[in-house]
Structures are given as structure tokens and as C-alpha cells.
N, C-alpha and C positions, 0 to 999 in steps of 0.2 A: 337317057341318064336322069336319075331322080335329082331334084334340086339340091338335097343335102350332100350327095356325093359330088356334085359339081362344085359346090362351095369348098368342100374339103380338098379337091384336086386343085382348085385355083389357089387356095391358101398354101398348099404344098409347093406349087410352082412359084409362087411369089416369094416364099421364104427360103427356098432351096438355093444354095450357092452352087454354081457350076462345079462339077467334079474337078475340072482342070484347074480351078482356082483354089482348091482345097488341098493343103499339104497332106501327104500320106506318109506317116512315119510309123515304124514298127513299135509294138508295145515294149515297155521295159521288162526285161526278163533276168532271171538269175544267171550267173556265170555258167557258160557251157550250153545253155538252152538256145534254141534256134527258132527264128520266125521267117517262114518262106512266104513271099507275097503271092497271092492268087487272084484270079478274077472270078466273079460269081458264076460265069459260064463253065468254069472248070469243076464246079461242085455238082456231082450227080444228084438229081432230084431237086435242085434249087428252084427251078421254075415251077415244079409241081407242088411245093409246100404252100400252105395258107399262111402267109406272113402277117395277116391281120390278127391272128391269135397272139403272137408275141408283141405286135405293136400295141395291142390293148393292154397287155401286162406291163409293157415298157411305159405306157402312158400313165400308169398308176404310180410311177416314180422309180428312181434308181434304188432307193432305200428309204426306210422310215427314219425319222429324226427324233431320238437317236435310234440306230439299228439295234437289233437284239444282241448281236455279237459284232463288235467293231472289226472292220476290215481296213485295207489300205484306202486312202481317200479317193472318192469319186473324182476323176479328172474333170476339169471345167468343160471340156468338149463333150464328155459323156453326159454331164448334167444338162448341157445345152440341148443335146439330142433328146433326152427325156422330156424336157420342157417343150420342145418342138412337137413331140409325139402327143403331148397333152393338148396342145393347141389344135393339132390336126384332128384328133378324135372329137374335140369339143365342137368343131365346125360341122360335124354331121357324119353320116356313114362313109366309111373309107373302103374303096374297092381293093380287091386283091392286088391289082396292078400298082395302085398308088402305094400300098403298104410295102410291096417288093421294092419299088423305086426308092422309098424312104431309106431302107437299109443300104441299098446299093450306093446311094448318093452320099450318105453321111458317114459311112464306115469303109475302112480298108479291110481286106480279108487276108488273114495270116494263118498259115498252118504252123502249129506249135509243136516242137519236139523238145524233149528234155535233154537230148544229146543227139549227135549225128546218127541218122539211121533208126532212131528209136520211134516207137509208136505210142500213142496215148493209151491210157488204161481207164476203164469204166467199171464201176460197181453200181448196185442199186440199193435203194432204201425205201422205207414205207412208213406209214403211220399205223402202228398197231392198235388193237383194241383189247382191253383186258377187263375182267371183273375186279371191283374194288369197293372200298367202303370209307366213309368219312369218320368212322370210329373203329377202334381196334377191337378185334374179336378172335376167337379160336380159328375161324375160317380166314381171317384177314390179319395176320400178325406182322407183316413186313412193312415198315414205314417208308414213305416217300417224303423227302424233305424239301421245304422251300429254301431259298437262298439265305445263308447266314449273313447278318448285317456286317460282320467284320471281314467278309470275303472281298478281296481286291483282285480284279482281273488285270493282267499285264497288257498294256496297250503297246502298239508298235512304237519303238523308240524308247520305251521305259528302261531305265537303268536301275537295277536292284542289286547294289553291292552286297556281297556276302551270301547271296542266294544262288542256287543252281540256275544257270542260264536256261535250262530246259523247263523250268516251272512257268506255267502260263497263268498262274494265280497264286495268291498268298493270303495269309491272315494278318490283319492289322492289329497290333497290340500296343500297349503303353510304351514299350521300348523299341517299337519299329515293326518291320515286316518279318514274318517267319513262315516256314512251310505250313500249309494247311494239313490237317490229319488226312492220311490216305484211306483207301477203302476199308482195309482191315480195322483200323482204329475207329472209323465211323461205325462199322458193323458191330463192334464190341462195346460201343457206348459213348464215343467221344462227343456226340451231340445230344445225348439223353438229358431230359429234364429242362430243355430250353423252349419247348413248345413249337418247334420248327416243323413238326409233322403236318402235312397237308392232306394226306389220305393214307390208306393202308391197302396193301396188295396181298395176293394169296401166298406168294413165295418169292425168294430172292431171284429165281430164274426169270420170272415175269418182269421184275424190276430191272434186271440186267438187260433184257431185250429192249425195254422202254428207254433205258439210258443210252444204249447203242444207237437207237433210231432218233433220239433227241426230241420226240414229241409223241403224243398218243391220246387215245380216247379211253376213258374209264366208265364202264357201265356199272352204276350203283345198284344196290339191292332193290330199290323202288322203281327201277327201270330208267331213271334219268341218266343222261350221259354228260360227263364233264370233260373238258379238254385240258390237256397239259402242254405247257409251252416251256421250252428250255430257258433256264434262268441263271446258268453259270455252272462251272465245275471246279473241283478242288485244285486243279492245276497240275496234278501229277500226270505223267506220260500214259497214253493209252496203249494197252497191249491187246493184240488180236488173239482172242481165245480160240478161234477157229484155227489159226496158224499153229498155236501151241498144241492143240489136240491132234491136229494132222501129223505133227512131228512125233508126238508121244506114242500114238497108236497106229502109225504107218498108214494113215488114211490118205489116199491121193488127194492133192489139193482140189482137183476138179470135182471130187465127190464131197468135199467138206462144205456143205451148204448150211445156211442158218437152221433149216429144218433138222438136219442131222445133228448139229451142235445142240440145239434145244432138247431134242429127244434124249441125247446122252446125258445132259444135265438133269433133266426131269427124272431119269431112271435111278439116280443115286444122289440123295440130298447132301451127304458128306462130301462126295466127290465134287458136286456142284459148288459147294461152299469154298472148297480149297482152290478149285480152278478159277472161279470168279474172282477170288482175292488176288490172283496174279495180276489182274488189271487194277492197278492202284488208282486209276481215274474214277471219280465219282461225280455224277451229274445231279444238279438241283433243278426244280421245276416251279412254275407258277400254275395255279389253277385258273382257267379262263372259262367261266360259265357263260360269258357273253358271246363267245364265238358261235356263229351259226353252225348247225349240225352238218350242213351240206358244203361248207367251205373247207379248203385245204388247211393243213397245219401252218403255223407261222414259222417261217424260216429265219435264218440269221440276219437277213436284211430287214426283218420286222414286217414282212408282207406275206400274205397267204401264198402257199405253193400250189402249183397246177400240175396234175399228173402228166408225165411224159413231155413236159415243157419246162419244168424248173430243175435246175441242177445245183449241186453243191460244188464249190471250188476251193482252192487253197486261198484263204483270205489274206495271207501275207504276200501274195503275188498279184491277185486279181481283185478289182473292185466289184461290189455288188452292182447289178444293173447291166453287166456286160453281156451282150448277145454272143452266143457261141453256136456255130453250126457243127453238128456231130454227124458222123457216118459210121455205123456199126451194124453188125449182125448179132442179135440178141435172142434169147428164148421168147417165143410168142406167147400170147395170153391164152391160147387154146391148144398149145403143143407145137412142136416143131420150132423152126427158127423164123425170125422176122427181120427184115432190113429196116433199120431206123435211120433215116436221113432227114433231118429237120432242124429248124432253128430253135434254140433253147435260150433261157435267160438265167444268168447266175444270180440266185436268190438265197443261197444257203451256203453253209460251210460245215466242216467236221474235223474232229481231231485226227482222223486217219486219212484225210484228203490232203495229201502233201505232194507238191510238184506242179510244174506249169502245165502239163498235159494230163492231169489227173482230175477225174470228175466222178460224182456220185449222182445217179439219175433218180429223181423222185418218181416212184412208180404209182403210188396211190395209197388208199387206206384199206385196212381189213386184211383178212387171212389170205385171200387170193393174191392180192398185191404183194403181201409178204412172201409168199411162196415164189412168185416170179422174181421179186427183188433179190432173193437169196441165191438165185441161179445166175445172176448177172455178174460176171467177172471176165470182161471181154476187152480186146483191143478196140481202140476207137480213133478215128481221125478227128482231131481237135482243132477247129478253125475258129480263132478269135476274131470277132468283128471289132476292131479298134477304131475309136472315133477319129475322123479326119479333123484337122485343125483348120477352121475357115479363116483364121487370122482376125484382126481387129474389125 
């Protein structure tokens, strides 16, 4: 054994509290949801996964301070586990066995169901790349906006008397909070003349896809690439256009992929405008020219995402930094189906990701990742690794 790995193992052994001395309690869940205790040995593929990958992500922190999108507070025991992972990584190389034991020792394993007999549900998302420009032109007429300064995001526990409880954001005015303009109002000029445009895209369909995914890469006319990071939304409810189109045109849900939706929108600009406006939600972005081209997009936790290891969860239920074991069969990268049984890390969230056993899998960047992500709408075994409480 190399010396660094020995130091790491010794540190783990010295800091680890015996499992028998650590309380195992289920995670807090919404009414009706269930948490079934499991042992790691009951998880197919657990021993074959490389837990060092997620340990490394976990050691980078549960979330940035502040996170990009606020979620429920990180429990003290989860933060303590993140801190312990940092110390373990700092001590030197960590073996696969030590990484596996880290998660088995510090976490209880709980299969999550939204209701008795229910299974989890997983979709996929990706970081798209589009052409764009920093100046408006005939080729690039569609504006992308930065966050308006008067936009206020509702935090967990906020009470906004007089406003719809479903609003997740509002506009601050001299007389108090009021609903922010919806997508249609913005598209016909509610933000014009304020200098909020950060770049320009080819058409509203590209902008819609970018807003659904929550991040993206824009290739400028001179070949440079700028990155876009989620910066807020107007607070109105998200409407799935794929579901609407499926119902309107009798397209079986299994066939309604993102590719099919985009092709339909691209074929008819007037149809696209009217359908897109049914989704009143509108997303704002920041330009981040400082992000390395080879790094993943920034998720809601404020940290870079890793393909097939980062997931988005319901931020009103789960904290960022939560390890989650998933087991599902999804479309493979080269055709056919692929069994995906591996440890993930909750590092993102999304307006459509609602429920205790609902997750969105980050697939990667670019067109190939986008095609694969659009095919993922599959049942999933959602196993939350909830931190054990070692006590005082």
C-alpha cells in the first residue's frame, strides 16, 4: 500500500464512529411518502461501483455559500460528513474500499417511495450548445436576459400575503411585492429598454431549450464559447410543452422526446410562439466567461455538475449534497438499453422536479447528450443515503 493511501485509511479509521454507536433515523418526508431501511448488500451493483468518484465530488462541499438556488438547509450531520470527506481526501489517495466504507459507515440507506407501492421516476437533462452573438442582428434577434434587480425569489418559509402561493418569485416595487411579468409579457416588451440583454440567440426555440435545461454554452461568431448559468426565473409555474403537444396531437407520451418537440417547433414559427407562451415561466441567466470549457455546468448547489453522477432533486424536500443510489434501465449511449446502478450526488434542482422519489439525471454536454437525455423517462429505484447522527 502506498504511503498516502495508508494515511487516508488511518485517518478514516480514527475519525469514524462505530456504526452501532450512530443513530439511524429516516429522512423527513412529505405526508404519505415512505422510507424503507435497507442494507448496502441489498443494492445490486453496490460493491462494483467506484465510490471514489462521488467521494471526490462530496469532498468539494455539500453546496456553495450561497448556493445558486436555495434548497432546504443542509443537516448538520450531512455537513459533518462533507467535512470528513474533505479531510479524508486531503490526507492522500483514497482506495475504493475506503471510499465504500465511508458511505456505509456515515449513512443509513433508505428506499424512498412517494406512496405505498409507488416507484421513483427519472428524466434526463443536458447542457446544450447554441450559436449566439453579443450584439443583436438579423441572424440573432432573440434576447437572453440577465436577472432583473427587482426580482425576489421566494425562500422556504417566506409568507407573501396577497400573492398566489404558487409563485416562486415576485417583483419588488415601492408599494410591496407583485407578480413578475409572465413569458408573454416579457416577449412583447415588458423588459425592453432596460439594458438587461446579455446576448442574442437565433430564435425563441433555442432560447426555450436553453431555459428548460437551465444552463448552456453559446458559440460566438468569432469561435469563442461563453457559458450561461441559471440566475433566477420569474416565478410563474412551469408547463411541460411536451405534455401539451402530446395531448393536442395524440402523440404517445413514449414518443414525445425533446427531439420531436424541437423539430415540431422549428417547423412553424407562429405555432412555436403560441405553444411556448403556454409556459409562463421565464428563466434568466448570467454569462460566465471564466468557467473552463471542459468543466460541467454549474448546478443549483453552486458547484460543477458531473455527467451520470450529478442529479437534480426536489429542493423543497432534499438538501444539496445528498448521496443517492439509483438503479434503473435507461437508453444506452450507443443504442439499446443500459443498466445504471451507481451512487449519485444531489447537486441541482428544477421547476419540474417535484416529489421525494423524483430525479433528473445530468447526462452531459452537447447534441449527443441531449438526444440521450430526451429519451430518459424511466422508473427508478431511489435510495437516499441519509446521514447518521453520531451524537455529541
